C-alpha positions as CSV (number, residue, x, y, z in Angstrom):
1,M,-27.3,51.3,62.6
2,T,-25.0,48.6,61.2
3,R,-22.0,49.3,59.0
4,K,-23.7,47.8,56.0
5,A,-26.8,49.8,56.5
6,R,-24.7,53.0,56.9
7,Q,-23.0,52.2,53.6
8,N,-26.2,51.6,51.8
9,S,-27.7,54.7,53.3
10,S,-24.7,56.7,52.1
11,G,-25.0,55.3,48.6
12,Q,-28.7,56.2,48.6
13,D,-27.9,59.7,49.7
14,N,-25.4,60.1,46.9
15,I,-27.9,58.8,44.3
16,E,-30.6,61.2,45.6
17,K,-28.1,64.0,45.4
18,L,-27.2,63.1,41.8
19,A,-30.9,62.7,40.9
20,N,-31.5,66.3,42.0
21,T,-28.6,67.6,40.0
22,D,-28.7,68.6,36.4
23,L,-26.8,65.9,34.6
24,D,-25.8,66.0,30.9
25,P,-27.9,63.7,28.6
26,I,-25.6,60.7,29.0
27,G,-25.5,61.0,32.8
28,S,-29.3,61.3,33.0
29,E,-29.6,58.2,30.9
30,I,-27.3,56.3,33.2
31,A,-29.2,57.5,36.3
32,R,-32.5,56.4,34.6
33,I,-31.2,53.0,33.9
34,S,-29.8,52.7,37.4
35,K,-33.2,53.6,39.0
36,L,-34.9,51.1,36.8
37,G,-32.5,48.5,38.1
38,G,-33.3,49.7,41.6
39,A,-37.0,49.0,41.0
40,L,-36.1,45.3,41.3
41,N,-33.6,45.8,44.1
42,P,-32.5,49.1,45.5
43,R,-28.9,47.9,45.9
44,L,-28.6,47.7,42.1
45,E,-28.2,51.4,42.1
46,L,-24.9,51.3,44.0
47,P,-22.7,49.8,41.1
48,S,-23.9,52.6,38.8
49,L,-23.0,55.4,41.2
50,S,-19.3,55.8,40.3
51,V,-20.1,56.0,36.5
52,Q,-22.9,58.5,37.2
53,I,-20.4,60.7,39.1
54,A,-17.9,60.3,36.3
55,A,-20.4,61.5,33.8
56,K,-21.1,64.6,35.9
57,A,-18.0,65.4,38.0
58,G,-15.1,63.8,36.2
59,L,-12.6,61.0,36.9
60,S,-11.2,62.3,40.2
61,E,-14.6,62.6,41.9
62,A,-15.5,59.1,40.5
63,I,-12.5,57.5,42.0
64,K,-13.1,59.2,45.3
65,N,-16.7,58.0,45.4
66,M,-15.6,54.5,44.3
67,N,-13.2,54.4,47.3
68,S,-15.9,55.5,49.7
69,L,-18.2,52.9,48.3
70,A,-15.7,50.1,48.3
71,P,-17.4,48.2,51.1
72,A,-20.7,48.4,49.2
73,W,-19.0,47.1,46.1
74,A,-17.5,44.2,48.1
75,D,-20.9,43.4,49.6
76,L,-22.5,43.2,46.2
77,A,-19.7,41.1,44.7
78,K,-20.0,38.7,47.6
79,S,-23.8,38.4,47.5
80,L,-24.3,38.1,43.8
81,D,-20.9,37.5,42.3
82,W,-20.8,40.7,40.4
83,S,-17.0,40.9,40.3
84,K,-17.2,41.1,36.6
85,S,-19.3,44.2,36.8
86,V,-16.8,45.9,39.1
87,A,-13.8,45.0,36.9
88,L,-15.5,46.2,33.8
89,Q,-16.3,49.6,35.3
90,T,-12.9,50.0,36.9
91,E,-11.2,49.2,33.6
92,A,-13.2,51.8,31.8
93,L,-12.6,54.5,34.4
94,K,-8.8,53.9,34.4
95,A,-8.8,54.4,30.7
96,M,-10.4,57.8,31.3
97,D,-12.9,57.0,28.5
98,L,-16.4,58.1,29.4
99,S,-18.1,56.5,26.4
100,S,-16.2,53.2,27.1
101,A,-17.3,53.5,30.7
102,I,-20.9,53.8,29.6
103,Q,-20.6,50.8,27.3
104,R,-19.0,48.8,30.1
105,Q,-21.8,49.9,32.5
106,T,-24.3,48.6,30.0
107,E,-22.5,45.3,29.8
108,A,-22.4,45.2,33.6
109,L,-26.1,45.8,33.9
110,R,-26.7,43.0,31.5
111,A,-24.6,40.7,33.7
112,I,-26.7,41.9,36.7
113,D,-29.9,41.3,34.8
114,W,-28.8,37.7,34.1
115,D,-27.9,37.1,37.7
116,L,-31.2,38.4,38.9
117,G,-33.0,36.1,36.5
118,R,-31.0,33.2,37.8
119,L,-31.8,34.1,41.4
120,R,-35.5,34.6,40.7
121,G,-35.8,31.7,38.2
122,E,-37.1,34.1,35.4
123,P,-35.6,36.9,33.4
124,P,-36.2,40.4,34.9
125,A,-38.0,41.9,31.9
126,I,-38.1,45.5,33.2
127,L,-34.3,45.8,33.3
128,Q,-33.9,44.2,29.9
129,D,-36.5,46.6,28.4
130,A,-34.6,49.5,30.0
131,L,-31.4,48.4,28.5
132,E,-32.9,48.0,25.0
133,E,-34.6,51.4,25.4
134,S,-31.4,53.0,26.4
135,S,-29.7,51.5,23.4
136,N,-32.4,52.9,21.1
137,E,-32.4,56.4,22.7
138,S,-28.6,57.0,23.1
139,G,-28.5,59.7,20.5
140,L,-26.4,60.2,17.4
141,E,-23.3,58.6,19.0
142,G,-25.4,55.5,19.9
143,E,-26.8,55.3,16.4
144,I,-23.3,55.5,14.9
145,R,-22.1,52.8,17.3
146,K,-25.0,50.6,16.5
147,L,-24.5,51.0,12.7
148,R,-20.8,50.3,13.1
149,K,-21.6,47.1,15.0
150,E,-24.1,46.1,12.3
151,I,-21.6,46.8,9.6
152,E,-18.9,44.9,11.4
153,K,-21.3,42.0,11.9
154,K,-22.3,41.9,8.3
155,G,-18.7,42.3,7.2
156,A,-17.7,39.4,9.3
157,L,-20.5,37.3,8.0
158,L,-19.5,38.1,4.4
159,A,-15.9,37.4,5.2
160,D,-16.9,34.1,6.6
161,R,-19.0,33.2,3.6
162,E,-16.2,34.3,1.3
163,A,-13.7,32.2,3.3
164,D,-16.1,29.3,3.1
165,R,-16.4,29.7,-0.6
166,T,-12.7,30.0,-1.1
167,E,-12.1,27.0,1.1
168,L,-14.7,24.9,-0.9
169,Q,-13.1,26.0,-4.1
170,A,-9.6,25.1,-2.8
171,R,-10.9,21.7,-1.6
172,A,-12.6,21.1,-4.9
173,S,-9.4,21.9,-6.8
174,E,-7.4,19.6,-4.5
175,L,-10.0,16.8,-5.1
176,K,-9.9,17.3,-8.8
177,A,-6.1,17.2,-8.8
178,S,-6.1,14.0,-6.6
179,L,-8.6,12.3,-9.0
180,E,-6.5,13.2,-12.0
181,Q,-3.4,11.9,-10.2
182,L,-5.2,8.7,-9.4
183,R,-6.3,8.2,-13.0
184,Q,-2.7,8.8,-14.2
185,K,-1.3,6.3,-11.7
186,E,-4.0,3.7,-12.5
187,R,-2.8,4.0,-16.2
188,F,0.7,2.7,-15.4
189,A,0.2,0.9,-12.0
190,F,0.4,-2.5,-13.7
191,L,3.8,-1.6,-15.0
192,L,5.4,-1.1,-11.6
193,N,6.2,-4.8,-11.0
194,Q,7.5,-5.2,-14.6
195,V,10.4,-2.7,-14.6
196,H,13.5,-1.7,-12.6
197,P,12.8,0.0,-9.2
198,A,14.3,3.3,-10.5
199,A,12.0,3.1,-13.5
200,Q,9.0,2.7,-11.2
201,V,9.8,6.1,-9.7
202,L,10.4,7.7,-13.0
203,L,7.1,6.4,-14.4
204,G,5.3,8.6,-11.9
205,T,7.2,11.8,-12.7
206,D,8.2,11.7,-16.3
207,L,5.3,11.7,-18.8
208,S,7.5,11.2,-21.9
209,F,9.1,8.2,-20.3
210,R,5.7,6.8,-19.4
211,D,4.4,7.3,-22.9
212,Q,7.1,5.1,-24.4
213,F,5.4,2.2,-22.7
214,L,1.8,3.3,-22.9
215,G,1.7,5.5,-26.0
216,A,3.9,3.5,-28.4
217,K,2.4,0.7,-30.4
218,E,5.6,-0.8,-31.8
219,C,9.2,-0.9,-30.8
220,T,12.3,-2.9,-31.5
221,G,14.0,-5.1,-28.9
222,F,15.2,-8.5,-27.7
223,V,12.9,-11.2,-26.4
224,V,14.2,-13.8,-23.9
225,S,12.3,-16.9,-23.1
226,M,13.4,-19.1,-20.2
227,D,12.0,-22.6,-19.9
228,I,12.6,-25.2,-17.2
229,R,13.6,-28.4,-19.0
230,R,11.9,-31.6,-17.8
231,S,9.6,-29.5,-15.6
232,T,6.9,-32.2,-15.6
233,E,9.3,-34.9,-14.3
234,L,10.6,-32.4,-11.8
235,M,7.1,-31.8,-10.5
236,L,6.3,-35.5,-10.2
237,K,9.5,-36.1,-8.2
238,A,8.6,-33.4,-5.6
239,R,7.9,-34.8,-2.1
240,S,4.7,-32.7,-1.9
241,P,2.8,-30.2,-4.0
242,D,3.4,-27.5,-1.5
243,R,7.2,-28.0,-1.6
244,Y,7.2,-27.9,-5.3
245,A,5.1,-24.8,-5.3
246,E,7.5,-23.1,-2.9
247,F,10.5,-24.2,-5.1
248,I,9.0,-22.9,-8.4
249,S,7.6,-19.6,-6.9
250,S,10.9,-18.7,-5.2
251,L,12.8,-19.5,-8.4
252,S,10.5,-17.3,-10.4
253,R,11.1,-14.4,-8.0
254,Q,14.8,-14.7,-8.3
255,L,14.7,-14.9,-12.1
256,T,12.4,-11.9,-12.3
257,K,14.7,-9.9,-10.0
258,E,17.7,-10.7,-12.3
259,V,15.8,-9.5,-15.4
260,L,14.6,-6.3,-13.8
261,E,18.1,-5.4,-12.5
262,S,19.5,-6.0,-16.0
263,F,17.1,-3.4,-17.3
264,G,14.7,-5.9,-18.8
265,V,10.9,-5.9,-18.7
266,F,9.3,-8.8,-17.0
267,D,6.4,-10.0,-19.2
268,K,4.9,-13.1,-17.5
269,F,5.5,-16.3,-15.6
270,T,4.6,-19.1,-18.0
271,G,4.2,-21.9,-15.5
272,D,7.5,-23.5,-16.0
273,G,9.6,-20.4,-16.9
274,I,9.4,-16.7,-17.6
275,L,9.2,-14.4,-20.6
276,A,11.0,-11.1,-20.7
277,F,11.9,-8.4,-23.3
278,F,14.6,-5.8,-23.6
279,P,13.3,-2.9,-25.8
280,D,15.8,-0.6,-27.2
281,F,14.0,2.5,-25.8
282,Y,14.2,1.2,-22.3
283,S,17.2,-1.1,-22.0
284,G,19.5,1.2,-24.0
285,T,22.2,0.8,-26.6
286,D,23.4,-2.4,-24.9
287,A,20.0,-4.0,-24.7
288,G,21.4,-7.2,-26.5
289,F,24.2,-7.6,-24.1
290,Y,21.9,-7.2,-21.1
291,A,19.6,-9.8,-22.5
292,V,22.4,-12.4,-23.0
293,S,24.2,-11.6,-19.7
294,S,20.9,-11.9,-17.7
295,A,20.3,-15.3,-19.4
296,M,23.7,-16.5,-18.3
297,R,23.2,-15.4,-14.7
298,C,19.7,-17.1,-14.7
299,H,21.4,-20.4,-15.6
300,Q,23.5,-20.0,-12.5
301,I,20.5,-19.0,-10.4
302,F,18.6,-22.2,-11.4
303,H,21.6,-24.4,-10.6
304,Q,22.2,-22.9,-7.1
305,H,18.4,-22.9,-6.4
306,Y,17.9,-26.5,-7.4
307,K,20.9,-27.5,-5.3
308,S,19.6,-25.8,-2.2
309,H,16.2,-27.4,-2.7
310,R,17.3,-31.0,-3.2
311,N,15.5,-32.1,-0.1
312,S,12.2,-31.1,-1.7
313,F,12.5,-34.0,-4.2
314,I,12.6,-37.8,-3.9
315,S,15.3,-38.0,-6.6
316,V,17.5,-35.3,-8.1
317,L,17.7,-35.0,-11.9
318,Q,21.0,-34.3,-13.5
319,D,19.8,-33.1,-16.8
320,T,17.3,-30.5,-15.8
321,G,17.9,-26.8,-16.0
322,L,16.9,-23.7,-18.0
323,G,16.6,-23.7,-21.8
324,V,16.9,-20.1,-23.0
325,G,15.9,-18.7,-26.4
326,I,16.7,-15.2,-27.7
327,D,15.5,-13.3,-30.7
328,Y,15.4,-9.7,-32.0
329,G,13.0,-7.7,-34.1
330,N,9.8,-5.5,-34.3
331,L,7.5,-5.9,-31.3
332,S,4.0,-4.8,-30.6
333,L,3.2,-3.5,-27.1
334,V,-0.2,-4.7,-26.0
335,Q,-2.1,-4.2,-22.8
336,V,-4.0,-7.3,-21.9
337,S,-6.0,-7.6,-18.7
338,G,-4.1,-4.8,-17.0
339,H,-0.8,-6.2,-18.1
340,L,1.8,-5.1,-20.6
341,T,2.9,-7.8,-23.0
342,V,4.6,-8.1,-26.4
343,V,3.6,-10.0,-29.5
344,G,5.4,-10.5,-32.8
345,P,7.7,-13.0,-34.6
346,P,10.6,-12.5,-32.1
347,V,8.3,-13.7,-29.3
348,V,7.4,-16.9,-31.2
349,Y,11.0,-17.8,-32.1
350,A,12.4,-17.0,-28.7
351,C,9.8,-19.3,-27.1
352,R,10.5,-22.1,-29.5
353,L,14.3,-21.8,-29.0
354,G,13.6,-21.9,-25.3
355,G,13.3,-25.7,-25.8
356,A,17.1,-25.8,-26.0
357,P,19.0,-28.3,-23.9
358,A,19.2,-27.6,-20.2
359,G,21.8,-25.1,-19.4
360,S,22.2,-23.7,-23.0
361,T,21.2,-20.4,-24.7
362,L,20.2,-20.4,-28.3
363,V,20.0,-17.2,-30.4
364,N,18.0,-16.8,-33.6
365,Q,19.5,-15.3,-36.8
366,P,18.3,-11.7,-36.4
367,A,19.6,-11.5,-32.8
368,Y,22.8,-13.2,-33.8
369,E,23.6,-10.6,-36.5
370,I,23.3,-7.7,-34.0
371,L,25.1,-9.5,-31.1
372,C,28.0,-10.7,-33.2
373,E,28.7,-7.3,-34.7
374,A,28.5,-5.5,-31.3
375,Y,30.0,-8.1,-29.0
376,G,32.0,-10.4,-31.1
377,L,34.9,-10.2,-28.7
378,N,32.8,-10.8,-25.6
379,L,30.5,-13.5,-26.8
380,H,31.2,-16.8,-28.4
381,F,28.7,-18.2,-31.0
382,E,28.5,-21.8,-32.1
383,E,26.2,-22.9,-34.9
384,T,23.8,-25.6,-34.0
385,T,20.5,-27.2,-35.3
386,Q,17.3,-26.9,-33.4
387,D,14.3,-29.0,-34.4
388,L,11.2,-26.8,-34.1
389,K,7.6,-28.1,-33.9
390,H,5.6,-27.4,-37.1
391,E,8.7,-26.0,-38.7
392,G,11.5,-28.5,-38.7
393,K,15.2,-28.0,-38.2
394,I,16.5,-24.4,-38.2
395,L,19.9,-22.9,-37.7
396,A,20.5,-21.4,-34.2
397,Y,23.6,-20.1,-32.4
398,R,24.6,-21.5,-29.0
399,T,26.0,-18.5,-27.1
400,E,28.6,-18.4,-24.3
401,P,30.6,-15.5,-22.8
402,T,34.3,-15.2,-23.6
403,P,37.0,-14.4,-21.1
404,K,37.1,-10.9,-22.3
405,E,34.7,-8.9,-20.1
406,Y,32.5,-6.1,-21.2
407,E,30.9,-3.3,-19.2
408,P,27.6,-2.4,-20.7
409,S,26.3,1.2,-20.6
410,A,23.3,2.0,-18.4
411,P,20.2,3.2,-20.2
412,M,20.1,7.0,-20.7
413,W,17.0,7.4,-18.5
414,F,18.8,5.6,-15.6
415,V,21.9,7.8,-16.0
416,Q,19.9,11.0,-16.0
417,D,17.8,10.0,-13.0
418,A,20.9,9.0,-11.0
419,T,22.6,12.3,-11.9
420,A,19.5,14.3,-10.9
421,S,19.2,12.6,-7.6
422,D,22.9,12.8,-6.7
423,P,23.2,15.3,-3.8
424,C,26.9,15.8,-4.4
425,D,26.5,16.6,-8.1
């Protein structure tokens, strides 16, 4: 007789011995399942032997029999790759937990059942039925275990559903907040290119600051109109339309940047100049000085820019430049085609005074009164006459800076924002 045959014979003898012994209900059930597995292949009874012995004789006897049956275990593992079955039972026995060993044995038999179905090409129904029958007839302990599993399964299902519901609610809230944030940003997005870079940030975070632009209907402030004198002749003397377009567009960008950095609001590009305003609520207590000083610097910008682009013209005019008009008074803030603009008498007179001679800045009477009182030592005013279309000659004030310098105060919103963002403060 070969070694393998002797091992199988020894295993069969042990099983027969157990079958003739009075086992407790659990051990009897294991033996019954093992014999059902043996109906398909007698060698299926061998993996169950150690657990059967454990059910009857205890852990020490089970370990001894496992050692004696080690070659049979190895043969089974090699032939059908049941290493998982061996590991599951060994783990349970080492834990000295009989109920766990039984549960592991059931899992092992299910694994064996699957392997047999794979080998035969069809599921072995008899073993599956035996396992289901064993599960149904395992007594009170089995019923409790079954109910616990059902409760755990349903609890997990409910938890998953609750988690899904919570996640959906959270996502819905996030979407709602994002939509509201988008609507708010769309309300003031058009303003971002019209104000100082620091104000662009503040518009997105300070509702009261934003409402001064969007909520207010009227305000007081200075209006500055800059007009390129002899712009038609300048365009006709350009060497090409493209070169003139580049000249005028780059000039507009520089003038706009100067206005924004002087805490002014860029209104529009007029085709041959720009319109800006310096509202008191935004430009601060020195809004008038910012308006005049930005106009002075814009004169310099035009002179330098025209000089650097002389090669874009067939001849260079000596009497071209900016004419600047300034006025002060009540303004109406209006949103037109997604753009914030101002209307009112100060806009009209600032634009008309923008027809001043190239290189000069003319101030209307209301603006003169405020500027002269606040900056009489820093600005020089000279009376002049300006002939306005449809109105005739009016008194205006040519304005120039004096040698006495003045340092204007930054707007309150800018000071507060700089203080809040200073990491050393």
